[in-house]
C-alpha positions in Angstrom: 8.1 18.7 -26.8 6.0 18.2 -23.6 7.5 17.5 -20.3 5.4 16.2 -17.4 7.1 16.7 -14.0 6.5 16.1 -10.4 5.5 19.4 -8.8 8.1 18.9 -6.1 11.0 18.6 -8.5 12.9 21.9 -8.6 14.7 23.6 -11.4 12.8 21.7 -14.2 11.7 25.0 -15.8 15.2 26.4 -15.7 16.7 23.3 -17.4 14.0 21.9 -19.6 11.6 24.8 -20.6 14.0 26.0 -23.5 13.1 22.7 -25.2 9.3 22.5 -24.6 6.4 22.9 -22.4 6.7 22.0 -18.8 3.6 20.6 -17.1 3.5 20.1 -13.3 1.5 17.6 -11.3 1.4 16.1 -7.9 3.5 13.0 -8.0 0.9 10.7 -6.5 -1.8 12.1 -8.9 0.1 11.4 -12.2 -2.1 8.9 -14.1 -2.2 7.2 -17.5 -4.4 9.9 -19.1 -1.8 12.5 -18.3 0.8 10.7 -20.4 -0.9 11.1 -23.7 1.4 13.1 -26.1 4.0 13.5 -23.4 7.6 13.2 -24.5 9.5 13.3 -21.2 8.4 12.1 -17.7 10.2 13.4 -14.7 9.2 11.8 -11.3 10.3 11.2 -7.7 9.7 8.2 -5.5 5.9 8.6 -5.0 5.1 7.9 -8.6 5.0 4.2 -9.7 6.2 4.1 -13.3 5.0 0.8 -14.8 2.9 -0.7 -17.6 -0.4 0.5 -16.1 0.8 4.1 -15.7 2.3 4.2 -19.3 -0.5 2.3 -21.1 -1.5 5.6 -23.0 2.0 7.0 -23.4 2.2 7.3 -27.2 5.1 9.6 -27.4 7.2 8.9 -24.3 10.9 8.6 -25.1 12.5 9.4 -21.7 11.8 8.8 -18.0 14.0 10.3 -15.3 13.6 10.0 -11.5 15.4 12.6 -9.3 16.1 10.0 -6.8 18.8 7.4 -5.9 16.3 4.6 -5.4 14.6 3.0 -8.3 12.1 0.5 -6.6 9.3 2.6 -8.0 10.4 2.2 -11.6 9.7 -0.9 -13.8 13.0 -0.7 -15.7 12.4 -3.9 -17.6 9.2 -2.5 -19.1 10.9 0.7 -20.1 13.7 -1.1 -21.7 11.3 -3.4 -23.7 9.5 -0.2 -25.0 12.7 1.5 -25.9 12.2 4.3 -23.4 15.4 5.8 -22.1 15.7 5.9 -18.3 18.0 7.4 -15.6 17.9 7.8 -12.0 20.2 10.3 -10.0 22.7 8.2 -8.0 24.4 10.1 -5.3 22.4 13.2 -5.7 21.3 13.7 -2.1 24.0 11.5 -0.5 25.6 14.5 1.3 22.2 15.8 2.5 21.4 12.3 4.0 24.8 12.3 5.7 24.0 15.8 7.2 20.7 14.4 8.4 22.3 11.4 10.2 25.0 13.7 11.8 22.4 16.1 13.1 20.3 13.3 14.5 23.3 11.5 16.0 24.7 14.6 17.8 21.2 15.5 19.1 20.6 12.0 20.5 24.0 12.0 22.0 23.4 15.3 23.8 20.0 14.2 25.1 21.5 11.0 26.4 24.8 12.6 27.6 26.8 10.2 25.4 30.4 10.7 24.3 30.4 9.4 20.8 34.2 8.8 20.5 34.8 5.2 21.2 31.4 3.9 20.6 30.7 1.4 17.8 28.4 2.4 14.9 27.1 0.0 12.3 26.4 1.2 8.8 24.2 -1.2 6.8 24.6 -0.3 3.1 27.9 1.1 1.7 26.6 2.6 -1.5 26.5 6.4 -2.5 25.4 7.4 1.0 27.1 4.9 3.2 30.6 5.4 1.7 30.3 9.2 2.1 29.1 8.7 5.7 32.1 6.7 6.9 34.7 9.5 7.1 32.2 11.7 9.0 31.6 9.0 11.6 35.3 8.4 11.9 35.8 12.2 12.5 33.5 11.8 15.5 35.8 9.1 16.9 33.3 6.3 16.3 34.5 2.7 15.6 32.6 1.7 12.4 31.4 -1.7 11.3 29.9 -2.1 7.8 27.5 -4.6 6.3 26.9 -4.9 2.5 26.6 -8.5 1.3 26.2 -7.4 -2.4 29.4 -5.5 -2.3 31.2 -8.3 -0.5 30.0 -10.8 -3.2 31.3 -8.5 -6.0 34.5 -7.3 -4.3 36.7 -10.0 -2.8 38.6 -7.3 -0.7 35.5 -5.8 0.8 35.1 -6.7 4.4 31.5 -7.0 5.4 30.4 -7.8 9.0 27.5 -10.3 9.1 24.3 -8.4 9.9 23.5 -10.3 13.1 27.0 -9.8 14.4 26.8 -6.0 13.7 23.5 -5.7 15.4 24.9 -7.4 18.5 28.1 -5.3 18.6 27.0 -1.8 17.6 25.8 0.9 20.0 24.3 2.8 17.0 23.0 1.4 13.7 22.1 3.3 10.5 20.4 1.9 7.4 21.2 3.0 3.8 20.1 0.2 1.6 17.8 0.0 -1.4 14.5 -1.7 -1.1 14.7 -5.1 -2.6 11.7 -7.4 -2.1 13.2 -10.6 -3.8 16.5 -11.7 -5.3 19.7 -12.9 -3.6 19.9 -10.0 -1.1 16.3 -8.9 -0.2 16.0 -5.9 2.1 12.3 -5.9 2.7 11.8 -6.4 6.5 15.6 -6.8 6.8 15.0 -5.9 10.4 12.2 -7.9 12.0 11.5 -9.2 15.5 14.5 -11.6 15.7 16.9 -8.9 14.6 15.5 -6.3 17.0 16.2 -8.8 19.8 19.8 -8.8 18.9 20.3 -5.0 19.6 21.7 -3.6 22.8 18.9 -2.5 25.0 20.2 1.2 24.8 21.1 1.1 21.2 20.3 3.9 18.8 18.8 3.1 15.3 18.4 5.4 12.4 16.5 4.7 9.2 16.8 7.1 6.3 16.5 4.8 3.3 13.2 3.0 2.9 10.4 2.5 5.5 9.9 -1.2 4.5 13.5 -2.2 5.5 12.3 -2.2 9.1 9.1 -4.0 10.1 7.4 -1.0 11.7 4.9 -3.1 13.6 7.6 -5.3 15.1 9.7 -2.1 15.9 6.7 -0.5 17.8 6.2 -3.8 19.8 10.0 -4.0 20.6 10.1 -0.3 21.8 7.2 -1.1 24.3 9.5 -3.5 26.1 12.8 -1.8 25.5 12.3 1.9 26.6 16.0 2.7 26.5 16.2 2.2 22.8 16.5 5.4 20.8 14.9 5.4 17.3 15.2 7.9 14.5 12.8 7.4 11.5 12.7 9.5 8.3 11.0 6.8 6.3 8.0 4.7 7.2 5.9 1.8 6.1 2.7 2.8 4.4 3.7 6.3 3.5 2.1 8.7 3.4 0.1 7.2 6.3 2.7 6.0 8.8 1.7 4.3 12.0 0.8 7.2 14.3 1.6 5.3 17.5 5.2 4.6 16.1 5.5 8.2 15.2 4.7 9.3 18.7 7.0 6.7 20.2 10.2 7.4 18.2 12.8 10.0 19.4 13.0 11.8 16.1 10.3 11.6 13.3 10.6 13.3 10.0 8.5 13.0 6.7 11.0 11.4 4.3 13.1 14.6 3.9 16.5 13.4 4.8 17.8 14.1 1.3 15.8 17.4 0.9 18.6 20.0 0.5 18.9 22.7 -2.1 22.1 21.0 -3.3 20.6 17.6 -3.5 17.5 18.8 -5.3 19.6 20.7 -7.8 21.9 17.7 -8.4 19.0 15.4 -8.7 17.3 17.4 -11.5 20.6 18.2 -13.2 21.7 14.6 -13.3 18.5 13.7 -15.0 18.7 16.7 -17.4 22.3 15.8 -18.2 21.4 12.3 -19.2 18.6 13.6 -21.4 20.7 16.4 -22.8 23.5 13.9 -23.7 21.0 11.9 -25.7 20.1 15.0 -27.7 23.4 16.7 -28.0 22.9 19.5 -25.6 25.2 21.0 -23.1 25.2 19.8 -19.4 23.7 21.8 -16.7 25.6 24.4 -14.6 24.4 23.4 -11.1 26.2 26.1 -9.3 24.3 28.7 -11.4 21.1 27.2 -10.0 21.9 27.7 -6.3 21.4 30.9 -4.4 24.1 32.0 -1.9 23.8 30.3 1.5 22.4 32.3 4.4 25.3 31.0 6.5 28.3 31.3 4.4 31.0 31.0 7.2 31.7 30.4 10.8 34.8 30.9 12.9 36.3 28.6 15.5 38.6 29.7 18.2 39.5 26.3 19.6 39.5 22.6 19.2 36.3 21.1 17.8 34.9 19.2 20.8 31.7 17.1 20.4 29.6 20.0 21.8 31.1 22.4 19.4 30.6 20.0 16.5 27.0 19.8 17.4 26.6 23.5 17.4 28.3 23.8 14.0 26.1 21.1 12.4 22.9 22.5 13.9 23.7 26.0 12.8 23.4 24.7 9.2 20.8 22.0 9.8 18.8 21.4 13.0 16.7 18.3 12.7 14.6 19.3 15.7 12.8 21.8 13.4 11.6 19.0 11.1 10.7 16.7 14.0 8.6 19.5 15.5 6.8 20.3 12.3 5.8 16.7 11.8 4.5 16.2 15.3 2.4 19.4 15.1 0.9 18.4 11.7 0.2 14.8 12.4 -3.5 15.2 13.0 -4.1 17.2 9.8 -5.3 15.8 6.6 -2.7 14.7 4.1 0.0 16.2 6.4 2.8 13.9 5.2 2.8 14.9 1.6 2.1 18.5 2.4 5.1 18.7 4.7 7.2 17.3 1.8 5.7 19.6 -0.8 6.2 22.8 1.4 9.5 21.7 2.8 11.9 24.7 3.3 14.9 23.4 1.5 17.9 23.5 3.7 21.6 23.9 2.7 24.3 21.3 3.1 27.3 21.5 5.4 29.5 21.9 2.4 27.9 25.3 1.6 29.5 26.7 4.8 33.1 27.6 5.4 34.8 27.1 8.7 37.7 29.5 9.5 40.0 28.9 12.5 40.7 32.1 14.5 44.2 30.9 15.5 46.7 28.5 14.0 45.0 25.2 14.6 46.3 21.7 14.7 46.0 19.9 11.4 43.9 17.3 13.0 41.3 19.9 14.0 41.1 21.1 10.4 40.9 17.5 9.1 38.0 16.7 11.5 36.0 19.8 10.3 36.7 18.8 6.6 35.8 15.2 7.2 32.4 16.2 8.7 31.6 17.9 5.4 32.3 21.6 5.9 34.7 23.6 3.7 37.8 24.7 5.6 39.5 28.1 5.1 43.1 28.2 5.4 
């Protein structure tokens, strides 16, 4: 068997090499000629899997993407050709939650904001959004949610209308798939008229797909609303984002919000498990793939105030490092993809135990656990 895999997809050799030859290639360079005599194709979001790419795929029986999103995959074409497919829903959800927390606590410190009591809007309550909610509540935030597809499918789901959420929220974070058409499109979900609804000093975070926010409109809006704080991990026209926008935002990162060791391991293992199940093989042992964390435990002596929570989160993941790397590299050729390819995979909050030095109030332990850490009793 021949397995063609994106070079940035980890643990492929460990899981697939017992069953065949693993061939690596840059995701953006995977072309039709490379699919001749290939049995399994493993990709990430930069590879567009469609009829053009697969026109010479004479043996292909399985396509897997180690991503939550599937907008880069022509699933109907795969189905018509009888090619099995899976994505990896939820694989990097906790990593993206960690990213949002690190950004939120950093912006709050810079602006001297107390998060407790502020209102935060979460647009998209899927694998990421639903895991983010308890973390935001642990910070004392009042949370509004918007997810029209879920509201349509679940009569009891309370979805705040988007325009109302944008008007009321102090902070808005986006976690929707990219849908260009259909009943609930998300392409340019946020354009000039939606931006005008935001509070002048709002904070917006986008870690889903760049096209969800009209980047040109955002840059124009920022020019007349200097108090707006913007965090972008995803951009229109990747891997060539608007450099004026990059310089203008508060935090800029190269589409790495989900790049944790745990997330990468889960992404590949979910794809492998689907393929293995089709062929009668045992599932992956994810924990056996992961090395021990560098920061295994921390000790708290008192109540977890916002400043302490920021220190705990940044000890595991400090988004400032990724922001600085991107700003330093922006004038280099092909910097965006290189930063992603050479990204030093971080660990997730769940890899670190928090122990309390003295008997702590249950609410303190609950807060730490809700944020995503493991709590030692």
